BADRENFI-297816 format. One record per residue (C-alpha): residue in three letters; x, y, z. Coordinates in Angstrom, 1 decimal, always signed. Layout:
N
<atom><residuo>ala</residuo><x>X</x><y>Y</y><z>Z</z></atom>
...
***
This chain:
97
<atom><residuo>met</residuo><x>-50.0</x><y>-40.5</y><z>-18.8</z></atom>
<atom><residuo>leu</residuo><x>-46.9</x><y>-40.5</y><z>-21.3</z></atom>
<atom><residuo>ala</residuo><x>-45.4</x><y>-43.4</y><z>-19.4</z></atom>
<atom><residuo>glu</residuo><x>-48.3</x><y>-45.9</y><z>-20.0</z></atom>
<atom><residuo>lys</residuo><x>-47.6</x><y>-45.6</y><z>-23.8</z></atom>
<atom><residuo>tyr</residuo><x>-44.1</x><y>-46.8</y><z>-23.7</z></atom>
<atom><residuo>asp</residuo><x>-41.8</x><y>-49.8</y><z>-22.3</z></atom>
<atom><residuo>val</residuo><x>-38.8</x><y>-48.3</y><z>-22.6</z></atom>
<atom><residuo>phe</residuo><x>-37.2</x><y>-44.8</y><z>-21.7</z></atom>
<atom><residuo>leu</residuo><x>-34.2</x><y>-43.9</y><z>-22.8</z></atom>
<atom><residuo>leu</residuo><x>-32.9</x><y>-40.7</y><z>-20.8</z></atom>
<atom><residuo>asp</residuo><x>-29.8</x><y>-38.1</y><z>-21.4</z></atom>
<atom><residuo>leu</residuo><x>-28.2</x><y>-37.6</y><z>-18.2</z></atom>
<atom><residuo>asp</residuo><x>-26.7</x><y>-34.1</y><z>-18.6</z></atom>
<atom><residuo>gly</residuo><x>-29.4</x><y>-31.4</y><z>-18.9</z></atom>
<atom><residuo>val</residuo><x>-32.2</x><y>-34.1</y><z>-18.4</z></atom>
<atom><residuo>ile</residuo><x>-31.3</x><y>-35.8</y><z>-15.1</z></atom>
<atom><residuo>tyr</residuo><x>-28.7</x><y>-33.2</y><z>-13.9</z></atom>
<atom><residuo>val</residuo><x>-27.0</x><y>-29.9</y><z>-14.8</z></atom>
<atom><residuo>gly</residuo><x>-23.3</x><y>-30.0</y><z>-13.5</z></atom>
<atom><residuo>asn</residuo><x>-22.9</x><y>-31.9</y><z>-10.4</z></atom>
<atom><residuo>glu</residuo><x>-26.2</x><y>-30.9</y><z>-9.3</z></atom>
<atom><residuo>ile</residuo><x>-29.4</x><y>-33.6</y><z>-9.8</z></atom>
<atom><residuo>leu</residuo><x>-32.5</x><y>-31.7</y><z>-11.3</z></atom>
<atom><residuo>pro</residuo><x>-35.6</x><y>-31.4</y><z>-8.6</z></atom>
<atom><residuo>gly</residuo><x>-37.7</x><y>-34.3</y><z>-9.4</z></atom>
<atom><residuo>ser</residuo><x>-35.7</x><y>-36.4</y><z>-11.9</z></atom>
<atom><residuo>ser</residuo><x>-34.6</x><y>-39.0</y><z>-9.1</z></atom>
<atom><residuo>glu</residuo><x>-38.4</x><y>-39.5</y><z>-8.0</z></atom>
<atom><residuo>ala</residuo><x>-39.5</x><y>-39.7</y><z>-11.6</z></atom>
<atom><residuo>val</residuo><x>-37.1</x><y>-42.4</y><z>-12.6</z></atom>
<atom><residuo>ser</residuo><x>-38.2</x><y>-44.3</y><z>-9.5</z></atom>
<atom><residuo>arg</residuo><x>-41.7</x><y>-44.0</y><z>-10.8</z></atom>
<atom><residuo>leu</residuo><x>-40.7</x><y>-45.5</y><z>-13.9</z></atom>
<atom><residuo>arg</residuo><x>-39.0</x><y>-48.2</y><z>-12.6</z></atom>
<atom><residuo>lys</residuo><x>-42.0</x><y>-48.9</y><z>-10.3</z></atom>
<atom><residuo>met</residuo><x>-44.4</x><y>-49.0</y><z>-13.3</z></atom>
<atom><residuo>gly</residuo><x>-42.0</x><y>-51.9</y><z>-14.7</z></atom>
<atom><residuo>lys</residuo><x>-40.6</x><y>-49.5</y><z>-17.4</z></atom>
<atom><residuo>gln</residuo><x>-36.8</x><y>-50.3</y><z>-18.7</z></atom>
<atom><residuo>val</residuo><x>-34.7</x><y>-47.1</y><z>-18.1</z></atom>
<atom><residuo>tyr</residuo><x>-31.7</x><y>-46.7</y><z>-19.9</z></atom>
<atom><residuo>phe</residuo><x>-29.2</x><y>-43.5</y><z>-19.4</z></atom>
<atom><residuo>leu</residuo><x>-27.4</x><y>-42.2</y><z>-22.6</z></atom>
<atom><residuo>thr</residuo><x>-24.3</x><y>-39.9</y><z>-21.5</z></atom>
<atom><residuo>asn</residuo><x>-20.9</x><y>-38.8</y><z>-23.1</z></atom>
<atom><residuo>asp</residuo><x>-19.7</x><y>-38.2</y><z>-19.4</z></atom>
<atom><residuo>pro</residuo><x>-20.6</x><y>-40.7</y><z>-16.9</z></atom>
<atom><residuo>arg</residuo><x>-20.7</x><y>-39.4</y><z>-13.2</z></atom>
<atom><residuo>pro</residuo><x>-22.2</x><y>-40.1</y><z>-10.0</z></atom>
<atom><residuo>gly</residuo><x>-25.9</x><y>-38.9</y><z>-9.3</z></atom>
<atom><residuo>ile</residuo><x>-28.6</x><y>-41.4</y><z>-10.3</z></atom>
<atom><residuo>his</residuo><x>-28.9</x><y>-44.9</y><z>-8.9</z></atom>
<atom><residuo>ala</residuo><x>-28.0</x><y>-47.2</y><z>-12.1</z></atom>
<atom><residuo>lys</residuo><x>-26.7</x><y>-50.4</y><z>-12.8</z></atom>
<atom><residuo>pro</residuo><x>-23.9</x><y>-50.5</y><z>-15.2</z></atom>
<atom><residuo>asp</residuo><x>-25.8</x><y>-52.3</y><z>-18.0</z></atom>
<atom><residuo>glu</residuo><x>-28.7</x><y>-49.3</y><z>-17.7</z></atom>
<atom><residuo>cys</residuo><x>-26.0</x><y>-46.8</y><z>-18.9</z></atom>
<atom><residuo>ile</residuo><x>-25.3</x><y>-46.5</y><z>-22.6</z></atom>
<atom><residuo>thr</residuo><x>-22.0</x><y>-44.3</y><z>-23.1</z></atom>
<atom><residuo>ala</residuo><x>-20.2</x><y>-43.4</y><z>-26.2</z></atom>
<atom><residuo>gly</residuo><x>-17.4</x><y>-45.7</y><z>-25.6</z></atom>
<atom><residuo>trp</residuo><x>-19.9</x><y>-48.6</y><z>-25.0</z></atom>
<atom><residuo>ala</residuo><x>-21.5</x><y>-47.9</y><z>-28.4</z></atom>
<atom><residuo>thr</residuo><x>-18.0</x><y>-47.7</y><z>-30.2</z></atom>
<atom><residuo>ala</residuo><x>-17.1</x><y>-50.8</y><z>-28.3</z></atom>
<atom><residuo>asn</residuo><x>-20.6</x><y>-52.7</y><z>-29.6</z></atom>
<atom><residuo>tyr</residuo><x>-20.0</x><y>-51.2</y><z>-33.0</z></atom>
<atom><residuo>leu</residuo><x>-16.3</x><y>-52.3</y><z>-33.7</z></atom>
<atom><residuo>thr</residuo><x>-17.6</x><y>-55.9</y><z>-32.2</z></atom>
<atom><residuo>gln</residuo><x>-20.5</x><y>-56.2</y><z>-34.4</z></atom>
<atom><residuo>asn</residuo><x>-18.7</x><y>-55.2</y><z>-37.6</z></atom>
<atom><residuo>ser</residuo><x>-15.5</x><y>-57.2</y><z>-36.7</z></atom>
<atom><residuo>ile</residuo><x>-12.9</x><y>-54.2</y><z>-36.8</z></atom>
<atom><residuo>thr</residuo><x>-10.0</x><y>-55.5</y><z>-34.7</z></atom>
<atom><residuo>cys</residuo><x>-7.4</x><y>-53.0</y><z>-35.1</z></atom>
<atom><residuo>val</residuo><x>-7.9</x><y>-49.6</y><z>-34.2</z></atom>
<atom><residuo>his</residuo><x>-6.0</x><y>-46.4</y><z>-32.6</z></atom>
<atom><residuo>ala</residuo><x>-8.4</x><y>-44.5</y><z>-30.3</z></atom>
<atom><residuo>val</residuo><x>-7.8</x><y>-41.0</y><z>-29.3</z></atom>
<atom><residuo>gly</residuo><x>-9.8</x><y>-40.0</y><z>-26.2</z></atom>
<atom><residuo>thr</residuo><x>-10.0</x><y>-40.7</y><z>-22.5</z></atom>
<atom><residuo>glu</residuo><x>-8.7</x><y>-43.6</y><z>-20.7</z></atom>
<atom><residuo>gly</residuo><x>-12.3</x><y>-44.7</y><z>-19.8</z></atom>
<atom><residuo>leu</residuo><x>-13.0</x><y>-44.5</y><z>-23.8</z></atom>
<atom><residuo>lys</residuo><x>-9.6</x><y>-46.5</y><z>-24.7</z></atom>
<atom><residuo>val</residuo><x>-10.6</x><y>-49.4</y><z>-21.9</z></atom>
<atom><residuo>leu</residuo><x>-13.9</x><y>-49.8</y><z>-23.3</z></atom>
<atom><residuo>ile</residuo><x>-12.8</x><y>-50.0</y><z>-27.2</z></atom>
<atom><residuo>ser</residuo><x>-9.9</x><y>-52.5</y><z>-25.7</z></atom>
<atom><residuo>trp</residuo><x>-12.8</x><y>-54.3</y><z>-24.3</z></atom>
<atom><residuo>gly</residuo><x>-14.8</x><y>-54.7</y><z>-27.1</z></atom>
<atom><residuo>leu</residuo><x>-11.6</x><y>-55.7</y><z>-29.5</z></atom>
<atom><residuo>arg</residuo><x>-11.2</x><y>-58.6</y><z>-26.9</z></atom>
<atom><residuo>gln</residuo><x>-14.9</x><y>-59.9</y><z>-27.4</z></atom>
<atom><residuo>leu</residuo><x>-14.2</x><y>-60.8</y><z>-31.0</z></atom>
***
């Protein structure tokens, strides 16, 4: 079984877990099975939305990755063009410096 070979699974949401607002058949059950096996599951997305049970620290978004990059590289002055959620995450990252 593929799941036995890996400790961590990175799952894209759009097109893998759901399409549009519809959860794909079997995807929720597959995530539950991975968790029961003790696997770490992370969700990658540019467009977070409801549909799968996930803790905030299991979600990796473009905004989170940007904030993390800024923090790790001591970048303190930026002008972000994007959604309000992206701006909030980037602002949060800059405050961590």
